[in-house]
N, C-alpha and C positions, 0 to 999 in steps of 0.2 A: 128316438136322440140319436147323431148319429156320435161317433166317435170325436170329428172335428168339432161339432157345437158343446159337450163335456170338454174338452178341453180350452176351448174358446171359454168358458165360464171356471173353469178351473184357473184359468190365467187371469181374468178379474179379480178371482177370490184373493187369489197370488197378489196384485196390486192394491187390492182393498187392506190385507193383512200389512202387505208394507210401508203403507200409509200410517197404519197405525202404530208401527216400531215392534211388530212380533212378527216372527217366524212362523211359516205355515202350521210344520208341527204341533209347535206349541198352541196356535189358535185353536186348531183341530181339537189338539186332544181336550185342552179349556170346555172347547163346546160337548165333547162328547163325556168326559165328567160333571158338567152342570145338567143333564139332563133329568129330569126327576125319575125315571124310570131304568137307571142306569144304576146298579150295586157297586160296579166294580168294571173294570178295564184292563184287557191284557195286553200290552205293549211290546213289541218285537224289537227293541232295544237292543243291540250286537254293540257299541260302542256307548264308551263313559258319557261324551256330549249327548247323544242321542237319550241317556237316560237323564242327564241333569236339564236338558228340554222337558220332558214330560212333568221332571219334579216341580220345577217351576211353574208348569201348566198349572199346578193344583194350586196357585196363589196368586191366576192369573180372572178377574172379575172383570165380566163380560156383561158391557150396559145392554139395557132392554134393545136399545137402538140396530147392535151389531149382530143381536140372536135374532132381532127381526128381518135384517139381511138378509142373514142365511136362511132363515125360513121362507122367505120369498124365493130365494134361488130353487130352494127343494121343492118347493110347492108348484113351482113351474117345471121342475127336471125332476118330479120323485124318484125314476128310477133310467140313472142317467149311465146303465149301461145293459139293455136289454139282450 
């Protein structure tokens, strides 16, 4: 997949997240943290605002519909940066 296609899908994902009133970093952090194979995650927060977003992400419940949408994009583009 080209970088153009990856950026297009990232933009669509951003719109989906914006529609649900979540910033992209909180949305993606919540997704990573809910994965059953993830015991912990390391975030490179360098500002208090970034740390706040990560902490807020721990309280976000992602519906099965949202997780399904993410999984559909991943199934279509399993390796976005070959």
